[in-house]
C-alpha positions as CSV (number, residue, x, y, z in Angstrom):
1,M,85.6,136.9,218.6
2,K,88.6,134.7,218.3
3,A,89.2,132.9,221.6
4,P,91.7,134.9,223.7
5,T,95.1,133.6,224.7
6,L,96.0,132.9,228.3
7,V,99.6,133.8,229.3
8,I,100.8,132.5,232.7
9,L,103.8,134.1,234.4
10,A,105.6,131.1,235.8
11,A,109.3,132.1,235.6
12,G,109.7,133.4,239.2
13,L,112.2,131.8,241.6
14,G,110.0,132.0,244.7
15,S,112.6,133.6,246.9
16,R,110.1,134.6,249.6
17,F,108.3,131.2,249.4
18,G,111.5,129.2,249.7
19,G,111.3,127.3,246.4
20,L,109.6,126.9,243.0
21,K,106.0,127.4,244.2
22,Q,104.7,127.1,240.6
23,L,105.4,123.3,240.8
24,K,104.2,122.8,244.5
25,P,101.4,120.3,244.6
26,L,98.4,121.4,246.6
27,G,95.3,119.7,245.1
28,P,94.0,116.3,246.2
29,G,95.3,114.8,243.0
30,G,98.7,116.5,243.3
31,N,97.7,119.3,241.0
32,V,99.5,122.7,241.3
33,L,97.9,126.1,241.5
34,L,98.4,127.0,237.8
35,E,96.5,124.0,236.8
36,Y,93.4,125.5,238.4
37,T,94.0,128.7,236.5
38,A,94.2,126.7,233.3
39,F,91.1,124.7,234.2
40,D,89.0,127.8,234.8
41,A,90.3,129.5,231.7
42,I,89.5,126.5,229.5
43,R,86.0,126.3,231.0
44,A,85.5,129.9,230.0
45,G,86.5,129.3,226.4
46,F,90.3,129.7,226.3
47,R,92.0,127.2,224.0
48,Y,95.5,128.5,223.7
49,I,97.9,128.8,226.7
50,V,101.4,130.3,226.8
51,F,103.6,129.5,229.9
52,I,106.5,131.9,230.5
53,I,109.1,129.8,232.3
54,Q,112.9,129.4,232.8
55,T,114.7,127.0,230.5
56,P,116.0,124.7,233.2
57,F,112.4,123.8,234.2
58,A,111.1,123.0,230.7
59,E,110.9,119.3,231.3
60,D,109.0,119.7,234.5
61,F,106.4,122.0,232.9
62,T,106.1,119.8,229.8
63,S,105.2,116.9,232.0
64,L,102.8,119.1,234.1
65,V,100.7,120.2,231.2
66,S,100.4,116.8,229.5
67,S,97.1,116.2,231.3
68,L,95.4,119.2,229.7
69,P,92.5,118.5,227.2
70,S,93.6,117.6,223.7
71,D,91.9,120.6,222.1
72,V,94.0,123.0,224.1
73,S,97.3,124.2,222.5
74,V,100.2,124.9,224.8
75,E,103.5,126.7,224.1
76,F,106.4,127.8,226.2
77,A,108.2,131.1,226.3
78,F,111.6,131.3,228.0
79,Q,112.3,134.5,230.0
80,D,116.0,133.6,230.5
81,Q,116.7,133.6,226.8
82,I,116.3,137.4,226.6
83,W,119.0,139.4,228.4
84,P,119.6,136.6,230.8
85,R,120.3,137.3,234.5
86,T,120.5,135.2,237.7
87,K,117.4,137.0,239.2
88,P,114.7,137.3,236.5
89,W,114.1,140.9,235.3
90,G,110.5,141.0,236.3
91,T,107.0,140.6,234.8
92,G,107.4,143.3,232.1
93,H,110.5,141.6,230.8
94,A,108.7,138.2,231.1
95,L,105.8,139.2,228.9
96,L,108.3,140.4,226.2
97,A,109.6,136.8,226.0
98,A,106.1,135.7,224.8
99,Q,105.7,138.4,222.1
100,D,106.0,136.0,219.2
101,L,103.6,133.4,220.7
102,V,100.6,135.6,221.7
103,R,97.7,135.6,219.3
104,G,95.2,138.4,219.5
105,P,93.7,139.6,222.8
106,F,95.1,137.9,225.9
107,V,95.0,137.6,229.6
108,I,98.2,137.6,231.5
109,C,98.3,136.5,235.1
110,N,100.5,134.9,237.8
111,A,101.1,131.2,238.2
112,D,101.1,131.6,242.0
113,D,97.7,133.3,242.4
114,Y,94.2,131.8,242.4
115,Y,91.7,134.0,240.5
116,G,88.7,131.7,240.2
117,A,86.4,130.8,237.3
118,S,84.5,134.1,237.3
119,A,87.7,136.1,236.5
120,F,88.0,134.4,233.1
121,V,84.3,134.8,232.4
122,R,84.8,138.5,233.0
123,A,87.8,138.5,230.7
124,V,85.8,136.9,227.8
125,E,83.0,139.5,228.3
126,F,85.5,142.3,228.3
127,F,87.1,141.2,225.0
128,D,83.7,140.5,223.3
129,G,83.3,143.1,220.6
130,L,86.6,144.8,221.3
131,D,88.9,145.5,218.3
132,P,91.7,142.9,218.7
133,E,94.3,145.7,218.0
134,S,92.6,148.3,220.2
135,A,94.7,150.3,222.6
136,H,92.0,149.9,225.1
137,C,92.9,147.3,227.7
138,G,91.6,146.1,231.1
139,L,92.6,145.1,234.6
140,L,90.7,143.1,237.1
141,G,90.7,145.3,240.2
142,Y,90.5,143.4,243.5
143,R,89.5,144.9,246.9
144,L,92.7,145.5,248.9
145,D,91.3,143.8,252.0
146,A,90.7,140.6,250.1
147,T,94.3,140.3,249.1
148,L,96.2,140.6,252.3
149,S,98.1,137.9,254.1
150,S,97.9,136.9,257.7
151,H,101.5,135.9,257.6
152,G,103.2,139.2,256.9
153,D,103.3,142.2,254.6
154,V,102.5,142.0,250.9
155,S,103.4,144.0,247.8
156,R,100.4,145.4,246.0
157,A,99.9,147.8,243.0
158,L,97.3,150.4,244.1
159,C,95.0,151.6,241.4
160,A,93.8,155.2,241.0
161,V,90.6,155.2,238.9
162,S,88.9,158.1,237.0
163,D,85.2,158.8,236.8
164,N,85.0,156.7,233.6
165,A,86.5,153.7,235.4
166,C,89.9,154.0,233.7
167,L,93.2,153.8,235.4
168,T,95.0,157.1,236.0
169,S,97.9,155.5,237.8
170,V,99.2,152.2,239.2
171,E,101.5,152.6,242.2
172,E,103.5,149.8,243.7
173,H,103.4,149.6,247.5
174,P,106.0,147.0,248.6
175,K,104.9,146.6,252.3
176,I,101.2,146.6,253.0
177,K,99.7,145.0,256.1
178,R,97.2,145.3,258.9
179,K,98.5,147.2,261.8
180,D,96.6,148.2,264.9
181,G,93.3,147.4,263.2
182,V,93.9,149.4,260.0
183,I,95.6,148.8,256.7
184,V,98.8,150.6,256.1
185,S,101.5,151.0,253.6
186,E,104.8,151.1,255.5
187,Q,107.3,153.7,254.2
188,R,111.1,153.5,254.5
189,Q,111.0,157.2,255.4
190,G,108.1,159.1,256.9
191,E,104.9,158.0,258.4
192,D,102.8,155.0,257.3
193,I,100.2,155.7,254.7
194,H,96.7,154.6,255.7
195,L,94.7,152.7,253.0
196,N,91.1,151.9,252.6
197,A,89.8,148.3,252.6
198,S,87.9,149.0,249.4
199,D,90.8,150.4,247.4
200,R,91.3,148.5,244.2
201,V,94.6,146.8,243.6
202,S,96.2,144.9,240.7
203,M,96.8,141.2,241.2
204,N,98.5,141.1,237.8
205,F,95.4,139.9,236.0
206,W,95.6,142.1,232.8
207,L,93.3,142.1,229.8
208,L,95.5,143.2,227.0
209,T,95.6,143.3,223.2
210,H,98.6,142.6,220.9
211,S,99.1,146.3,220.4
212,I,100.8,146.5,223.8
213,F,103.9,144.9,222.3
214,Q,104.7,147.9,220.1
215,F,105.5,149.8,223.3
216,L,106.6,147.0,225.6
217,E,109.9,146.2,223.7
218,I,111.0,149.8,223.9
219,E,110.2,150.1,227.6
220,V,112.0,146.9,228.5
221,R,115.0,147.6,226.4
222,E,115.4,151.0,228.0
223,F,115.0,149.6,231.5
224,V,117.6,146.9,230.9
225,E,120.1,149.4,229.5
226,Q,119.6,151.6,232.5
227,Y,119.8,148.9,235.2
228,Q,122.1,146.4,233.6
229,H,124.5,146.6,236.5
230,D,121.8,146.3,239.2
231,P,121.3,142.6,240.0
232,I,117.9,143.1,241.7
233,A,116.1,145.8,239.7
234,E,112.7,144.6,238.4
235,C,111.0,145.7,235.3
236,R,107.4,145.3,236.5
237,L,104.5,145.1,234.1
238,P,102.3,147.4,236.2
239,D,105.0,150.1,236.1
240,I,105.2,149.8,232.3
241,I,101.5,150.0,231.9
242,D,101.4,153.0,234.3
243,T,103.9,154.8,232.0
244,L,101.9,154.0,228.9
245,T,98.6,155.3,230.5
246,Q,100.3,158.5,231.7
247,R,101.6,159.1,228.1
248,G,98.2,158.2,226.6
249,D,99.5,155.3,224.5
250,V,96.9,153.0,226.0
251,T,93.8,153.2,228.2
252,V,93.1,150.7,230.8
253,E,89.7,150.0,232.2
254,C,89.6,148.9,235.9
255,V,87.1,146.1,236.0
256,P,85.9,145.7,239.7
257,H,86.2,142.1,240.8
258,D,85.2,141.0,244.3
259,D,85.4,137.2,244.1
260,E,87.8,135.0,246.1
261,W,91.5,135.4,245.6
262,F,94.4,133.8,247.4
263,G,98.1,133.3,246.6
264,L,101.4,131.6,247.5
265,T,103.7,134.4,248.6
266,R,105.3,132.8,251.6
267,A,105.6,129.1,252.7
268,A,103.1,130.0,255.5
269,D,100.4,130.6,252.8
270,Y,100.6,127.0,251.6
271,E,98.4,125.4,254.3
272,N,95.5,127.8,253.6
273,A,95.9,127.2,249.9
274,V,95.6,123.4,250.3
275,S,92.5,123.7,252.5
276,T,90.8,126.2,250.2
277,I,91.4,124.0,247.1
278,Q,90.2,120.9,249.0
279,A,87.0,122.8,249.9
280,L,86.5,123.7,246.2
281,H,86.8,120.0,245.3
282,D,84.4,119.0,248.1
283,D,81.7,121.5,247.0
284,G,81.9,120.4,243.4
285,T,83.6,123.5,242.0
286,Y,86.3,121.2,240.7
287,P,86.1,117.5,239.8
288,T,88.4,114.9,241.4
289,P,90.7,114.1,239.7
290,L,90.9,117.6,238.1
291,W,91.4,116.4,234.5
292,K,89.0,113.4,234.7
293,N,87.0,115.0,231.8
294,D,87.8,117.6,229.3
295,A,87.0,121.0,230.8
């Protein structure tokens, strides 16, 4: 199998975090979170990385990735060059910006989440033997209780899974938190929905093939036309994939994944991220400095 591509979503503005969290140093050598994602992917066999960013930050990201191993190819896709808007259109729209750069099967994930080395090993295993143009895709499904924040509510896409482990729906819950000892999804109207700790959620770690783009452009274009006068509407990738699975255009296997995850949603998450990364350096998971040797 040709090595898959890694696509990193790094075009968000970090409104809840209070700044551009993609470029916030947190490693002992000043490394940012997406560098650990790149390191783990490279170690698993990825050799081609596409960063989806905003044009004004091109120089910052170019400098950031200059330390990557010489046998890794890097390219940039610019979300703000397709139907530009002050607030980015969302992750579905962002992926469309990378359409001409993606080669074969690919992983797409967030720049502000930590997925760990095993996530990329699982991705390589999933793609092994899969037709590069297959309409069968995958999603790493994390346990809900492992993805909550102690600093407030979180937005999570809850996965419903069939007996054959395929997604039947992906539903966004914008306000999930622990409340009185249980996990609830707060509703604008009506009573809170109680959720199970073991429920599987999407952390936007998708295992896709290039065939997704034949549907993606249509869905994004229709969304933009419908919401062109709404300054905050988001064209989310999970919503698009949910539509495609409901129609039968693609099938998505939910691959259970229970390893460690953490992210930078709010500024309060930063201290925990720094201490967690430091511990991973201390136990030898990562070398210090990170790019001392080719991964």
